[in-house]
TORMIZA-826917 format. One line per field, with one value per residue: y, z, x negated of N, C-alpha, C in turn. Coordinates in nm, 3 decimals. Layout:
N
nY = (Y / ...)
nZ = (Z / ...)
nX = (X / ...)
caY = (Y / ...)
caZ = (Z / ...)
caX = (X / ...)
cY = (Y / ...)
cZ = (Z / ...)
cX = (X / ...)
// end
This chain:
260
nY = (9.318 / 9.425 / 9.720 / 9.764 / 10.007 / 10.084 / 9.995 / 9.984 / 10.226 / 10.102 / 9.894 / 10.056 / 10.200 / 9.993 / 9.908 / 10.140 / 10.169 / 9.929 / 9.971 / 10.196 / 10.097 / 9.888 / 10.028 / 10.181 / 9.971 / 9.860 / 10.048 / 10.059 / 9.799 / 9.799 / 9.907 / 9.799 / 9.483 / 9.218 / 9.004 / 8.702 / 8.360 / 8.315 / 8.548 / 8.549 / 8.657 / 8.542 / 8.606 / 8.688 / 8.616 / 8.653 / 8.724 / 8.566 / 8.314 / 7.960 / 7.833 / 7.681 / 7.738 / 8.011 / 8.036 / 7.917 / 8.083 / 8.321 / 8.268 / 8.122 / 8.275 / 8.357 / 8.130 / 8.071 / 8.310 / 8.315 / 8.080 / 8.155 / 8.378 / 8.252 / 8.050 / 8.212 / 8.364 / 8.162 / 8.070 / 8.289 / 8.372 / 8.192 / 8.189 / 8.326 / 8.253 / 8.312 / 8.116 / 8.157 / 8.346 / 8.197 / 8.030 / 8.216 / 8.292 / 8.061 / 8.002 / 8.172 / 8.064 / 7.797 / 7.839 / 7.931 / 7.721 / 7.540 / 7.697 / 7.762 / 7.525 / 7.289 / 7.352 / 7.457 / 7.224 / 7.102 / 7.248 / 7.236 / 7.349 / 7.505 / 7.764 / 8.062 / 8.292 / 8.647 / 8.813 / 9.058 / 9.058 / 8.842 / 8.940 / 9.169 / 9.040 / 8.870 / 9.057 / 9.178 / 8.963 / 8.917 / 9.159 / 9.158 / 8.920 / 8.989 / 9.203 / 9.074 / 8.882 / 9.038 / 9.207 / 9.029 / 8.879 / 9.073 / 9.289 / 9.234 / 9.129 / 8.872 / 8.719 / 8.437 / 8.501 / 8.650 / 8.474 / 8.325 / 8.485 / 8.624 / 8.767 / 8.670 / 8.394 / 8.391 / 8.502 / 8.299 / 8.095 / 8.211 / 8.222 / 7.946 / 7.855 / 8.019 / 7.944 / 7.671 / 7.675 / 7.824 / 7.656 / 7.434 / 7.528 / 7.612 / 7.364 / 7.232 / 7.373 / 7.308 / 7.033 / 7.032 / 7.156 / 6.973 / 6.742 / 6.825 / 6.937 / 7.197 / 7.530 / 7.538 / 7.615 / 7.649 / 7.482 / 7.451 / 7.443 / 7.740 / 7.850 / 7.882 / 8.129 / 8.321 / 8.418 / 8.392 / 8.219 / 8.126 / 8.352 / 8.513 / 8.350 / 8.365 / 8.633 / 8.638 / 8.462 / 8.607 / 8.829 / 8.699 / 8.615 / 8.863 / 8.943 / 8.745 / 8.778 / 9.051 / 9.261 / 9.555 / 9.508 / 9.268 / 9.352 / 9.534 / 9.358 / 9.208 / 9.406 / 9.450 / 9.205 / 9.211 / 9.438 / 9.346 / 9.118 / 9.182 / 9.365 / 9.190 / 8.974 / 9.093 / 9.122 / 8.853 / 8.769 / 8.917 / 8.797 / 8.534 / 8.588 / 8.693 / 8.472 / 8.259 / 8.372 / 8.384 / 8.148 / 8.160 / 8.178 / 8.421 / 8.519 / 8.496 / 8.657 / 8.857 / 8.852 / 8.919 / 8.779 / 8.816 / 9.090 / 9.218)
nZ = (-1.650 / -1.435 / -1.251 / -0.895 / -0.788 / -0.903 / -0.769 / -0.606 / -0.407 / -0.172 / -0.118 / -0.092 / 0.140 / 0.328 / 0.309 / 0.388 / 0.650 / 0.763 / 0.747 / 0.913 / 1.158 / 1.204 / 1.229 / 1.460 / 1.641 / 1.639 / 1.785 / 2.030 / 2.132 / 2.227 / 2.473 / 2.598 / 2.617 / 2.440 / 2.614 / 2.600 / 2.535 / 2.628 / 2.764 / 2.903 / 3.123 / 3.432 / 3.630 / 3.510 / 3.486 / 3.369 / 3.089 / 2.880 / 2.638 / 2.568 / 2.449 / 2.201 / 2.087 / 2.056 / 1.866 / 1.642 / 1.597 / 1.538 / 1.306 / 1.112 / 0.952 / 0.729 / 0.570 / 0.493 / 0.363 / 0.149 / 0.013 / -0.062 / -0.239 / -0.435 / -0.544 / -0.631 / -0.823 / -1.008 / -1.078 / -1.194 / -1.396 / -1.596 / -1.869 / -1.913 / -1.740 / -1.536 / -1.436 / -1.303 / -1.111 / -0.917 / -0.844 / -0.728 / -0.493 / -0.350 / -0.176 / 0.044 / 0.126 / 0.191 / 0.404 / 0.603 / 0.628 / 0.759 / 0.989 / 1.096 / 1.123 / 1.162 / 1.332 / 1.582 / 1.718 / 1.774 / 1.962 / 2.296 / 2.562 / 2.852 / 2.877 / 2.849 / 2.602 / 2.602 / 2.556 / 2.419 / 2.259 / 2.091 / 1.960 / 1.823 / 1.666 / 1.510 / 1.367 / 1.229 / 1.066 / 0.906 / 0.762 / 0.637 / 0.482 / 0.304 / 0.173 / 0.051 / -0.121 / -0.278 / -0.404 / -0.567 / -0.716 / -0.822 / -0.925 / -1.026 / -1.318 / -1.415 / -1.606 / -1.759 / -1.746 / -1.519 / -1.311 / -1.355 / -1.358 / -1.220 / -0.976 / -0.879 / -0.856 / -0.670 / -0.458 / -0.414 / -0.332 / -0.091 / 0.051 / 0.080 / 0.221 / 0.451 / 0.555 / 0.603 / 0.795 / 0.993 / 1.077 / 1.150 / 1.370 / 1.546 / 1.608 / 1.711 / 1.949 / 2.081 / 2.114 / 2.274 / 2.509 / 2.586 / 2.637 / 2.851 / 3.024 / 3.102 / 3.051 / 2.869 / 2.760 / 2.421 / 2.154 / 1.854 / 1.489 / 1.365 / 1.615 / 1.702 / 1.627 / 1.680 / 1.925 / 1.860 / 1.621 / 1.482 / 1.450 / 1.293 / 1.067 / 0.986 / 0.912 / 0.695 / 0.533 / 0.460 / 0.334 / 0.116 / -0.002 / -0.075 / -0.268 / -0.454 / -0.533 / -0.578 / -0.494 / -0.345 / -0.116 / -0.019 / 0.046 / 0.249 / 0.436 / 0.490 / 0.615 / 0.837 / 0.967 / 1.043 / 1.212 / 1.422 / 1.518 / 1.558 / 1.791 / 1.980 / 1.970 / 2.082 / 2.345 / 2.418 / 2.398 / 2.605 / 2.811 / 2.808 / 2.887 / 3.145 / 3.272 / 3.244 / 3.297 / 3.321 / 3.190 / 2.944 / 2.597 / 2.511 / 2.263 / 2.108 / 1.926 / 1.922 / 1.701 / 1.449 / 1.297 / 1.430 / 1.460 / 1.592)
nX = (-0.035 / 0.220 / 0.177 / 0.144 / 0.228 / 0.462 / 0.683 / 1.011 / 1.205 / 1.295 / 1.112 / 0.889 / 0.952 / 0.955 / 0.688 / 0.554 / 0.655 / 0.558 / 0.282 / 0.248 / 0.351 / 0.169 / -0.070 / -0.021 / 0.018 / -0.237 / -0.392 / -0.252 / -0.286 / -0.543 / -0.521 / -0.296 / -0.274 / -0.109 / 0.109 / 0.064 / -0.045 / -0.385 / -0.381 / -0.154 / 0.102 / 0.135 / 0.312 / 0.539 / 0.869 / 1.113 / 1.332 / 1.214 / 1.114 / 1.080 / 0.764 / 0.762 / 1.015 / 0.987 / 0.776 / 0.899 / 1.125 / 0.994 / 0.843 / 0.989 / 1.172 / 1.024 / 1.011 / 1.281 / 1.353 / 1.172 / 1.244 / 1.504 / 1.456 / 1.301 / 1.470 / 1.680 / 1.552 / 1.476 / 1.728 / 1.867 / 1.703 / 1.664 / 1.618 / 1.387 / 1.171 / 0.894 / 0.661 / 0.428 / 0.475 / 0.609 / 0.401 / 0.231 / 0.361 / 0.354 / 0.124 / 0.177 / 0.424 / 0.351 / 0.174 / 0.353 / 0.532 / 0.375 / 0.311 / 0.562 / 0.709 / 0.551 / 0.324 / 0.438 / 0.515 / 0.285 / 0.153 / 0.059 / 0.181 / 0.320 / 0.378 / 0.570 / 0.701 / 0.719 / 1.030 / 1.045 / 0.819 / 0.873 / 1.099 / 0.995 / 0.802 / 0.961 / 1.114 / 0.907 / 0.818 / 1.042 / 1.068 / 0.818 / 0.828 / 1.033 / 0.907 / 0.681 / 0.802 / 0.978 / 0.797 / 0.650 / 0.847 / 1.021 / 0.874 / 0.617 / 0.442 / 0.311 / 0.048 / -0.123 / -0.391 / -0.404 / -0.413 / -0.632 / -0.854 / -1.163 / -1.124 / -0.874 / -0.924 / -1.133 / -0.993 / -0.804 / -0.976 / -1.074 / -0.833 / -0.765 / -0.992 / -0.970 / -0.715 / -0.755 / -0.967 / -0.847 / -0.634 / -0.789 / -0.946 / -0.745 / -0.623 / -0.842 / -0.886 / -0.649 / -0.690 / -0.924 / -0.831 / -0.634 / -0.785 / -0.939 / -0.765 / -0.764 / -0.901 / -1.203 / -1.540 / -1.543 / -1.719 / -1.922 / -1.874 / -1.726 / -1.721 / -1.974 / -2.046 / -1.841 / -1.591 / -1.326 / -1.259 / -1.036 / -0.878 / -1.048 / -1.052 / -0.784 / -0.759 / -0.937 / -0.795 / -0.559 / -0.666 / -0.770 / -0.529 / -0.423 / -0.610 / -0.560 / -0.282 / -0.264 / -0.092 / 0.050 / 0.196 / 0.084 / -0.174 / -0.118 / -0.014 / -0.244 / -0.395 / -0.227 / -0.249 / -0.519 / -0.506 / -0.352 / -0.491 / -0.764 / -0.807 / -0.699 / -0.873 / -1.100 / -1.010 / -0.977 / -1.242 / -1.355 / -1.211 / -1.313 / -1.579 / -1.537 / -1.427 / -1.614 / -1.857 / -2.209 / -2.240 / -2.129 / -2.201 / -2.435 / -2.503 / -2.281 / -2.027 / -1.720 / -1.530 / -1.635 / -1.903 / -2.231 / -2.198 / -1.956)
caY = (9.295 / 9.545 / 9.771 / 9.761 / 10.137 / 10.109 / 9.931 / 10.074 / 10.300 / 10.012 / 9.833 / 10.162 / 10.230 / 9.880 / 9.912 / 10.254 / 10.135 / 9.824 / 10.030 / 10.282 / 10.008 / 9.814 / 10.124 / 10.211 / 9.849 / 9.846 / 10.133 / 10.021 / 9.673 / 9.825 / 9.951 / 9.711 / 9.355 / 9.140 / 8.907 / 8.561 / 8.286 / 8.327 / 8.673 / 8.529 / 8.710 / 8.433 / 8.657 / 8.722 / 8.506 / 8.689 / 8.763 / 8.490 / 8.192 / 7.857 / 7.853 / 7.622 / 7.816 / 8.142 / 8.021 / 7.889 / 8.204 / 8.424 / 8.235 / 8.053 / 8.362 / 8.359 / 8.012 / 8.086 / 8.423 / 8.274 / 7.985 / 8.233 / 8.455 / 8.161 / 7.989 / 8.317 / 8.397 / 8.052 / 8.056 / 8.400 / 8.405 / 8.063 / 8.206 / 8.392 / 8.225 / 8.325 / 8.023 / 8.207 / 8.413 / 8.092 / 7.986 / 8.322 / 8.296 / 7.932 / 8.005 / 8.234 / 7.967 / 7.683 / 7.884 / 7.943 / 7.588 / 7.488 / 7.779 / 7.768 / 7.394 / 7.188 / 7.399 / 7.468 / 7.095 / 7.059 / 7.325 / 7.173 / 7.448 / 7.534 / 7.908 / 8.125 / 8.417 / 8.759 / 8.832 / 9.176 / 9.019 / 8.757 / 9.028 / 9.248 / 8.950 / 8.825 / 9.170 / 9.192 / 8.856 / 8.937 / 9.269 / 9.116 / 8.822 / 9.065 / 9.277 / 8.985 / 8.820 / 9.139 / 9.254 / 8.929 / 8.838 / 9.184 / 9.397 / 9.190 / 9.060 / 8.800 / 8.635 / 8.333 / 8.563 / 8.705 / 8.369 / 8.260 / 8.578 / 8.608 / 8.818 / 8.580 / 8.266 / 8.415 / 8.519 / 8.166 / 8.028 / 8.267 / 8.180 / 7.805 / 7.848 / 8.081 / 7.863 / 7.546 / 7.701 / 7.869 / 7.536 / 7.350 / 7.581 / 7.605 / 7.227 / 7.199 / 7.428 / 7.226 / 6.907 / 7.056 / 7.181 / 6.848 / 6.650 / 6.876 / 6.983 / 7.335 / 7.600 / 7.521 / 7.689 / 7.571 / 7.484 / 7.393 / 7.513 / 7.886 / 7.893 / 7.917 / 8.269 / 8.413 / 8.363 / 8.370 / 8.183 / 8.111 / 8.486 / 8.550 / 8.272 / 8.415 / 8.759 / 8.598 / 8.399 / 8.704 / 8.907 / 8.614 / 8.621 / 8.995 / 8.940 / 8.655 / 8.832 / 9.189 / 9.349 / 9.645 / 9.441 / 9.171 / 9.424 / 9.589 / 9.245 / 9.178 / 9.508 / 9.426 / 9.090 / 9.262 / 9.532 / 9.268 / 9.018 / 9.236 / 9.402 / 9.072 / 8.898 / 9.160 / 9.087 / 8.713 / 8.765 / 8.965 / 8.694 / 8.425 / 8.632 / 8.704 / 8.339 / 8.170 / 8.448 / 8.363 / 8.024 / 8.186 / 8.212 / 8.565 / 8.557 / 8.482 / 8.780 / 8.839 / 8.813 / 8.939 / 8.719 / 8.899 / 9.233 / 9.260)
caZ = (-1.526 / -1.381 / -1.135 / -0.778 / -0.746 / -0.966 / -0.693 / -0.576 / -0.281 / -0.059 / -0.087 / -0.046 / 0.279 / 0.410 / 0.310 / 0.472 / 0.789 / 0.805 / 0.765 / 1.033 / 1.274 / 1.226 / 1.276 / 1.600 / 1.716 / 1.650 / 1.894 / 2.155 / 2.182 / 2.298 / 2.608 / 2.654 / 2.546 / 2.436 / 2.723 / 2.566 / 2.520 / 2.742 / 2.834 / 2.957 / 3.257 / 3.509 / 3.718 / 3.429 / 3.496 / 3.309 / 2.948 / 2.803 / 2.573 / 2.560 / 2.344 / 2.073 / 2.034 / 2.017 / 1.740 / 1.533 / 1.571 / 1.480 / 1.178 / 1.014 / 0.852 / 0.608 / 0.489 / 0.436 / 0.269 / 0.030 / -0.059 / -0.121 / -0.353 / -0.539 / -0.612 / -0.700 / -0.943 / -1.103 / -1.121 / -1.276 / -1.501 / -1.660 / -2.008 / -1.919 / -1.613 / -1.527 / -1.329 / -1.227 / -0.993 / -0.818 / -0.796 / -0.646 / -0.362 / -0.284 / -0.059 / 0.153 / 0.170 / 0.254 / 0.535 / 0.702 / 0.655 / 0.869 / 1.110 / 1.152 / 1.142 / 1.210 / 1.442 / 1.714 / 1.785 / 1.808 / 2.077 / 2.425 / 2.669 / 2.919 / 2.887 / 2.775 / 2.531 / 2.636 / 2.455 / 2.337 / 2.158 / 1.995 / 1.880 / 1.732 / 1.571 / 1.417 / 1.279 / 1.142 / 0.965 / 0.812 / 0.671 / 0.558 / 0.382 / 0.202 / 0.097 / -0.034 / -0.224 / -0.371 / -0.486 / -0.667 / -0.805 / -0.885 / -0.982 / -1.092 / -1.446 / -1.426 / -1.721 / -1.721 / -1.715 / -1.383 / -1.213 / -1.389 / -1.354 / -1.106 / -0.853 / -0.831 / -0.816 / -0.545 / -0.357 / -0.382 / -0.252 / 0.045 / 0.117 / 0.118 / 0.328 / 0.572 / 0.611 / 0.656 / 0.917 / 1.093 / 1.129 / 1.214 / 1.501 / 1.631 / 1.656 / 1.793 / 2.082 / 2.142 / 2.151 / 2.386 / 2.630 / 2.622 / 2.691 / 2.976 / 3.106 / 3.144 / 2.953 / 2.874 / 2.654 / 2.295 / 2.080 / 1.721 / 1.373 / 1.373 / 1.754 / 1.719 / 1.591 / 1.736 / 2.026 / 1.802 / 1.479 / 1.420 / 1.410 / 1.180 / 0.952 / 0.938 / 0.843 / 0.566 / 0.458 / 0.400 / 0.237 / -0.003 / -0.063 / -0.138 / -0.390 / -0.548 / -0.585 / -0.618 / -0.467 / -0.231 / 0.001 / 0.033 / 0.109 / 0.376 / 0.528 / 0.532 / 0.714 / 0.957 / 1.035 / 1.108 / 1.318 / 1.534 / 1.570 / 1.597 / 1.934 / 2.062 / 1.977 / 2.179 / 2.477 / 2.442 / 2.420 / 2.743 / 2.899 / 2.815 / 2.967 / 3.285 / 3.328 / 3.247 / 3.342 / 3.252 / 3.112 / 2.809 / 2.506 / 2.496 / 2.122 / 2.042 / 1.915 / 1.941 / 1.580 / 1.330 / 1.328 / 1.442 / 1.472 / 1.696)
caX = (0.040 / 0.285 / 0.106 / 0.231 / 0.279 / 0.591 / 0.788 / 1.123 / 1.201 / 1.316 / 0.983 / 0.799 / 0.986 / 0.908 / 0.542 / 0.513 / 0.687 / 0.466 / 0.150 / 0.252 / 0.368 / 0.044 / -0.170 / 0.011 / -0.008 / -0.382 / -0.442 / -0.187 / -0.340 / -0.669 / -0.486 / -0.193 / -0.279 / 0.016 / 0.106 / 0.089 / -0.170 / -0.476 / -0.349 / -0.019 / 0.130 / 0.193 / 0.419 / 0.656 / 0.965 / 1.241 / 1.335 / 1.115 / 1.160 / 0.976 / 0.665 / 0.803 / 1.127 / 0.934 / 0.703 / 0.993 / 1.204 / 0.907 / 0.783 / 1.074 / 1.235 / 0.942 / 1.045 / 1.414 / 1.355 / 1.099 / 1.330 / 1.614 / 1.409 / 1.254 / 1.585 / 1.754 / 1.473 / 1.486 / 1.867 / 1.914 / 1.607 / 1.636 / 1.576 / 1.255 / 1.105 / 0.749 / 0.628 / 0.312 / 0.530 / 0.635 / 0.270 / 0.172 / 0.425 / 0.337 / 0.035 / 0.253 / 0.524 / 0.283 / 0.124 / 0.459 / 0.586 / 0.291 / 0.319 / 0.696 / 0.772 / 0.456 / 0.241 / 0.504 / 0.527 / 0.149 / 0.107 / 0.089 / 0.177 / 0.448 / 0.389 / 0.679 / 0.672 / 0.808 / 1.135 / 1.019 / 0.720 / 0.944 / 1.186 / 0.912 / 0.739 / 1.064 / 1.144 / 0.790 / 0.814 / 1.153 / 1.029 / 0.703 / 0.873 / 1.105 / 0.807 / 0.599 / 0.884 / 1.029 / 0.685 / 0.613 / 0.956 / 1.092 / 0.794 / 0.494 / 0.461 / 0.185 / 0.013 / -0.218 / -0.520 / -0.398 / -0.438 / -0.758 / -0.967 / -1.253 / -1.065 / -0.770 / -0.983 / -1.204 / -0.889 / -0.749 / -1.079 / -1.072 / -0.709 / -0.777 / -1.092 / -0.915 / -0.607 / -0.813 / -1.043 / -0.750 / -0.569 / -0.891 / -0.985 / -0.626 / -0.605 / -0.958 / -0.862 / -0.543 / -0.753 / -1.016 / -0.754 / -0.567 / -0.885 / -0.994 / -0.652 / -0.791 / -0.984 / -1.348 / -1.606 / -1.544 / -1.845 / -1.921 / -1.820 / -1.737 / -1.737 / -2.115 / -2.064 / -1.741 / -1.500 / -1.193 / -1.273 / -0.903 / -0.836 / -1.132 / -1.006 / -0.654 / -0.785 / -0.993 / -0.686 / -0.467 / -0.743 / -0.771 / -0.396 / -0.410 / -0.690 / -0.492 / -0.156 / -0.289 / 0.022 / 0.032 / 0.255 / -0.011 / -0.284 / -0.068 / -0.006 / -0.381 / -0.430 / -0.147 / -0.309 / -0.640 / -0.468 / -0.299 / -0.583 / -0.894 / -0.812 / -0.671 / -0.998 / -1.186 / -0.959 / -1.011 / -1.387 / -1.373 / -1.154 / -1.412 / -1.693 / -1.495 / -1.399 / -1.729 / -1.974 / -2.335 / -2.237 / -2.078 / -2.311 / -2.452 / -2.517 / -2.152 / -1.951 / -1.575 / -1.456 / -1.718 / -2.034 / -2.351 / -2.169 / -1.858)
cY = (9.427 / 9.593 / 9.786 / 9.897 / 10.174 / 10.046 / 10.034 / 10.137 / 10.210 / 9.945 / 9.936 / 10.196 / 10.118 / 9.882 / 10.024 / 10.224 / 10.030 / 9.881 / 10.115 / 10.197 / 9.937 / 9.906 / 10.157 / 10.091 / 9.831 / 9.925 / 10.093 / 9.897 / 9.688 / 9.861 / 9.860 / 9.580 / 9.283 / 9.022 / 8.767 / 8.494 / 8.297 / 8.450 / 8.670 / 8.584 / 8.604 / 8.478 / 8.690 / 8.602 / 8.534 / 8.733 / 8.697 / 8.370 / 8.090 / 7.876 / 7.803 / 7.702 / 7.952 / 8.135 / 8.001 / 8.014 / 8.311 / 8.394 / 8.183 / 8.147 / 8.369 / 8.246 / 8.033 / 8.200 / 8.387 / 8.175 / 8.060 / 8.306 / 8.364 / 8.101 / 8.093 / 8.355 / 8.288 / 8.040 / 8.164 / 8.441 / 8.281 / 8.077 / 8.269 / 8.376 / 8.240 / 8.239 / 8.067 / 8.283 / 8.312 / 8.040 / 8.089 / 8.326 / 8.167 / 7.934 / 8.065 / 8.135 / 7.851 / 7.720 / 7.880 / 7.814 / 7.524 / 7.563 / 7.775 / 7.635 / 7.292 / 7.233 / 7.408 / 7.336 / 7.032 / 7.128 / 7.257 / 7.277 / 7.469 / 7.684 / 7.960 / 8.252 / 8.525 / 8.786 / 8.951 / 9.144 / 8.934 / 8.842 / 9.107 / 9.159 / 8.900 / 8.935 / 9.191 / 9.089 / 8.871 / 9.046 / 9.226 / 9.017 / 8.891 / 9.140 / 9.187 / 8.929 / 8.922 / 9.189 / 9.158 / 8.904 / 8.953 / 9.279 / 9.354 / 9.114 / 8.986 / 8.728 / 8.532 / 8.392 / 8.619 / 8.601 / 8.299 / 8.356 / 8.563 / 8.653 / 8.721 / 8.448 / 8.279 / 8.432 / 8.386 / 8.086 / 8.078 / 8.224 / 8.037 / 7.788 / 7.902 / 7.997 / 7.735 / 7.571 / 7.753 / 7.749 / 7.450 / 7.399 / 7.586 / 7.465 / 7.180 / 7.251 / 7.351 / 7.096 / 6.925 / 7.077 / 7.055 / 6.752 / 6.693 / 6.926 / 7.123 / 7.402 / 7.570 / 7.603 / 7.605 / 7.587 / 7.427 / 7.478 / 7.665 / 7.938 / 7.927 / 8.067 / 8.364 / 8.341 / 8.326 / 8.336 / 8.163 / 8.246 / 8.535 / 8.479 / 8.325 / 8.548 / 8.731 / 8.542 / 8.502 / 8.806 / 8.830 / 8.619 / 8.754 / 9.001 / 8.855 / 8.723 / 8.975 / 9.277 / 9.439 / 9.581 / 9.343 / 9.240 / 9.486 / 9.477 / 9.205 / 9.278 / 9.485 / 9.309 / 9.133 / 9.350 / 9.459 / 9.181 / 9.073 / 9.278 / 9.284 / 8.984 / 8.961 / 9.128 / 8.942 / 8.697 / 8.810 / 8.862 / 8.580 / 8.464 / 8.643 / 8.568 / 8.256 / 8.239 / 8.418 / 8.235 / 8.049 / 8.233 / 8.363 / 8.609 / 8.552 / 8.615 / 8.752 / 8.786 / 8.831 / 8.887 / 8.820 / 9.048 / 9.267 / 9.135)
cZ = (-1.475 / -1.256 / -1.016 / -0.738 / -0.816 / -0.888 / -0.647 / -0.437 / -0.160 / -0.019 / -0.034 / 0.100 / 0.372 / 0.420 / 0.400 / 0.620 / 0.844 / 0.833 / 0.892 / 1.159 / 1.307 / 1.280 / 1.423 / 1.688 / 1.741 / 1.769 / 2.029 / 2.216 / 2.250 / 2.445 / 2.676 / 2.576 / 2.551 / 2.532 / 2.678 / 2.543 / 2.645 / 2.825 / 2.893 / 3.098 / 3.339 / 3.597 / 3.643 / 3.426 / 3.423 / 3.164 / 2.869 / 2.737 / 2.570 / 2.436 / 2.207 / 2.008 / 1.984 / 1.882 / 1.622 / 1.497 / 1.501 / 1.336 / 1.071 / 0.918 / 0.721 / 0.512 / 0.418 / 0.334 / 0.140 / -0.053 / -0.130 / -0.247 / -0.468 / -0.616 / -0.687 / -0.829 / -1.049 / -1.161 / -1.220 / -1.386 / -1.581 / -1.802 / -2.021 / -1.786 / -1.627 / -1.408 / -1.247 / -1.103 / -0.881 / -0.759 / -0.701 / -0.507 / -0.283 / -0.166 / 0.063 / 0.213 / 0.245 / 0.393 / 0.639 / 0.722 / 0.767 / 0.998 / 1.176 / 1.184 / 1.207 / 1.337 / 1.577 / 1.789 / 1.815 / 1.934 / 2.206 / 2.536 / 2.726 / 2.931 / 2.800 / 2.707 / 2.580 / 2.522 / 2.365 / 2.228 / 2.051 / 1.903 / 1.778 / 1.625 / 1.467 / 1.318 / 1.179 / 1.030 / 0.861 / 0.711 / 0.580 / 0.448 / 0.270 / 0.112 / -0.001 / -0.150 / -0.325 / -0.461 / -0.599 / -0.767 / -0.880 / -0.963 / -1.052 / -1.221 / -1.479 / -1.560 / -1.674 / -1.682 / -1.573 / -1.276 / -1.238 / -1.387 / -1.225 / -0.975 / -0.795 / -0.783 / -0.686 / -0.431 / -0.316 / -0.298 / -0.108 / 0.120 / 0.166 / 0.232 / 0.458 / 0.636 / 0.673 / 0.789 / 1.029 / 1.159 / 1.206 / 1.354 / 1.597 / 1.692 / 1.741 / 1.935 / 2.156 / 2.194 / 2.274 / 2.515 / 2.678 / 2.689 / 2.828 / 3.074 / 3.163 / 3.033 / 2.977 / 2.760 / 2.527 / 2.224 / 1.941 / 1.617 / 1.391 / 1.516 / 1.784 / 1.699 / 1.662 / 1.838 / 1.969 / 1.653 / 1.409 / 1.374 / 1.290 / 1.054 / 0.897 / 0.866 / 0.703 / 0.475 / 0.387 / 0.311 / 0.105 / -0.077 / -0.134 / -0.268 / -0.497 / -0.613 / -0.635 / -0.604 / -0.347 / -0.104 / 0.064 / 0.102 / 0.243 / 0.480 / 0.578 / 0.638 / 0.845 / 1.037 / 1.110 / 1.229 / 1.441 / 1.599 / 1.617 / 1.744 / 2.026 / 2.076 / 2.077 / 2.322 / 2.513 / 2.472 / 2.562 / 2.844 / 2.917 / 2.905 / 3.116 / 3.350 / 3.345 / 3.282 / 3.256 / 3.169 / 2.966 / 2.719 / 2.478 / 2.351 / 2.047 / 2.043 / 1.929 / 1.815 / 1.451 / 1.361 / 1.323 / 1.465 / 1.593 / 1.758)
cX = (0.096 / 0.212 / 0.200 / 0.286 / 0.409 / 0.707 / 0.892 / 1.111 / 1.217 / 1.185 / 0.885 / 0.825 / 0.937 / 0.755 / 0.490 / 0.537 / 0.592 / 0.328 / 0.145 / 0.262 / 0.238 / -0.066 / -0.148 / -0.019 / -0.156 / -0.436 / -0.380 / -0.249 / -0.476 / -0.643 / -0.385 / -0.194 / -0.145 / 0.005 / 0.149 / -0.047 / -0.255 / -0.446 / -0.209 / -0.007 / 0.204 / 0.309 / 0.546 / 0.751 / 1.097 / 1.224 / 1.222 / 1.182 / 1.047 / 0.888 / 0.711 / 0.915 / 1.079 / 0.864 / 0.799 / 1.073 / 1.121 / 0.870 / 0.879 / 1.148 / 1.157 / 0.981 / 1.178 / 1.420 / 1.283 / 1.179 / 1.442 / 1.567 / 1.365 / 1.371 / 1.667 / 1.682 / 1.488 / 1.627 / 1.907 / 1.817 / 1.570 / 1.584 / 1.438 / 1.180 / 0.953 / 0.704 / 0.508 / 0.358 / 0.555 / 0.504 / 0.209 / 0.233 / 0.400 / 0.239 / 0.102 / 0.351 / 0.459 / 0.231 / 0.235 / 0.538 / 0.506 / 0.315 / 0.456 / 0.760 / 0.677 / 0.384 / 0.313 / 0.512 / 0.390 / 0.098 / 0.153 / 0.073 / 0.316 / 0.470 / 0.504 / 0.631 / 0.768 / 0.906 / 1.107 / 0.915 / 0.785 / 1.030 / 1.106 / 0.849 / 0.839 / 1.101 / 1.030 / 0.792 / 0.926 / 1.117 / 0.915 / 0.743 / 0.950 / 1.007 / 0.733 / 0.681 / 0.935 / 0.917 / 0.655 / 0.727 / 1.023 / 1.002 / 0.665 / 0.528 / 0.331 / 0.171 / -0.089 / -0.353 / -0.523 / -0.425 / -0.572 / -0.877 / -1.047 / -1.194 / -0.964 / -0.827 / -1.061 / -1.104 / -0.829 / -0.847 / -1.079 / -0.947 / -0.720 / -0.877 / -1.035 / -0.807 / -0.661 / -0.883 / -0.953 / -0.682 / -0.669 / -0.923 / -0.866 / -0.612 / -0.723 / -0.938 / -0.752 / -0.603 / -0.843 / -0.939 / -0.683 / -0.664 / -0.935 / -0.888 / -0.675 / -0.871 / -1.131 / -1.407 / -1.607 / -1.678 / -1.824 / -1.852 / -1.834 / -1.743 / -1.883 / -2.136 / -1.968 / -1.652 / -1.365 / -1.203 / -1.140 / -0.850 / -0.917 / -1.084 / -0.874 / -0.669 / -0.841 / -0.883 / -0.600 / -0.537 / -0.749 / -0.638 / -0.374 / -0.490 / -0.622 / -0.372 / -0.168 / -0.165 / -0.010 / 0.086 / 0.156 / -0.129 / -0.241 / -0.056 / -0.145 / -0.428 / -0.356 / -0.204 / -0.434 / -0.604 / -0.417 / -0.406 / -0.717 / -0.898 / -0.782 / -0.795 / -1.095 / -1.142 / -0.991 / -1.160 / -1.421 / -1.324 / -1.253 / -1.530 / -1.657 / -1.475 / -1.526 / -1.860 / -2.097 / -2.339 / -2.196 / -2.191 / -2.320 / -2.458 / -2.384 / -2.076 / -1.802 / -1.508 / -1.536 / -1.858 / -2.147 / -2.324 / -2.080 / -1.796)
// end
């Protein structure tokens, strides 16, 4: 299999920029939490978009860019198609079909997203989709052994587990809020261990994807996911404690069971 460090300067620049941006974001979020979700700024009335529109604009570039690269690869490489490349990009594509088309219409909220967050998130997804697709279709040379070895199979298992638990806990929170018409303390499944099981699951999901595809782009994306969600989980954990005081389970951690 072609090693990922042979990728071109364009991918290297995107990977470097993504790593630096994610590192800076990681530290900034400890001091300035992103104002959406439970941390929504109720006084913010300008430069915002409705929740559904925001989710679609942020996530749907991944779908179109992946479709473009897949069809271009199949069209111009008809004599030497490596279908394993198409299989490797499918988990990424499936995740964003759900996140960009299905999930926005499941969310029941009237909260708006700040325009600056939507802009940064959209730029992030465009760069990330280019990175993932270019790495797989232009620079990797997979064989059957690359998808059947222990690392790849374990990565696929983690991806499926992470995606399933991410969706499960997202929808569970939607259901709980709909039934109670307000925020309550969630219980059950991974909520027994952490305040943000959906975030933990998404981190696991993209670590699994990195193990499966074995590209530098995928590992940088896994790091970027952690850098964005870890400090946000700490803020949510604090939010739960401030809202529910002594009622909130003391043994429950923020995002890493038994530790943090």
